C-alpha positions in Angstrom: 27.0 146.6 248.7 23.5 146.7 250.3 22.3 144.2 252.8 21.3 141.1 250.9 19.0 138.4 252.0 20.4 134.9 252.3 18.6 133.8 249.1 20.2 136.5 247.1 23.7 135.7 248.5 23.2 132.1 247.5 22.3 133.1 243.9 25.2 135.5 243.7 27.6 132.8 245.0 26.2 130.2 242.5 26.8 132.7 239.7 30.4 133.3 240.7 30.9 129.6 241.2 30.0 129.1 237.5 32.6 131.6 236.5 35.2 130.2 238.9 35.9 127.2 236.6 38.8 127.7 234.2 37.2 125.5 231.5 34.1 127.7 231.4 36.3 130.9 231.3 38.1 129.4 228.3 34.8 128.7 226.6 33.5 132.2 227.3 36.7 133.7 226.0 36.1 132.0 222.7 32.5 133.0 222.7 33.5 136.6 222.9 34.7 136.3 219.3 31.6 134.7 217.7 29.0 132.0 218.1 30.2 128.4 218.2 28.6 124.9 218.2 29.7 122.3 220.7 32.0 120.5 218.2 33.7 123.7 217.3 34.3 124.7 220.9 35.5 121.2 221.8 38.0 121.3 218.9 39.2 124.8 219.7 39.8 124.0 223.4 40.9 120.4 223.1 38.1 119.1 225.3 35.6 116.4 224.6 32.2 117.4 223.2 30.5 115.8 226.3 32.6 118.0 228.6 31.9 121.2 226.7 28.2 120.3 226.6 28.1 119.9 230.4 29.8 123.3 230.9 27.6 125.0 228.4 24.5 123.5 230.0 25.4 125.0 233.3 26.2 128.4 231.9 22.9 128.4 230.0 21.1 127.5 233.2 22.6 130.6 234.8 21.8 132.9 231.9 25.4 133.4 231.0 25.2 131.9 227.5 22.3 131.3 225.2 21.7 128.4 222.8 20.0 128.5 219.4 19.1 125.4 217.4 20.0 125.6 213.7 19.1 122.5 211.8 20.9 119.7 213.5 23.4 121.9 215.3 23.1 124.0 218.4 25.0 127.3 218.5 26.0 129.1 221.7 26.7 132.8 222.3 27.2 135.0 225.3 23.7 136.0 226.5 24.7 138.5 229.2 27.2 141.1 227.9 27.8 142.1 231.5 29.8 138.9 232.0 32.4 140.4 229.6 32.4 143.6 231.6 32.8 141.6 234.9 35.7 139.7 233.4 37.4 142.9 232.3 36.9 144.4 235.8 38.5 141.3 237.4 41.3 141.3 234.9 42.0 145.0 235.6 42.1 144.3 239.3 44.5 141.4 238.9 46.7 143.5 236.6 46.8 146.3 239.2 47.8 144.0 242.0 50.5 142.3 239.8 51.9 145.7 238.9 52.0 146.8 242.5 53.7 143.6 243.5 56.2 144.0 240.7 57.0 147.5 241.9 57.7 146.2 245.4 59.8 143.4 243.9 61.8 145.9 241.9 62.4 148.1 245.0 63.9 145.1 246.8 66.0 144.2 243.8 67.5 147.7 243.8 68.8 147.0 247.4 70.8 143.9 246.3 
């Protein structure tokens, strides 16, 4: 990683902070499948529409999701496909660490 000015670091930290909330990750996971409106997302996740709207607003502000008005409804979709790639990278890293920890655990079990 190259030297980054403080302003850039602040922007990167804010972006990761948006992704650090489990509710937002659940919403993004659903949006990987298709577009949803707020009511559909709220029903699928079991959250209130107000809560879902608040999270979607923040993700829209950071360019993670996009909104499109259709009649009286607003539909949301993933705006930056790199978010999906980032999540896959993180999931792969976590899976690798878990696999390594499991191998160490298994080695100790063999001693008992």
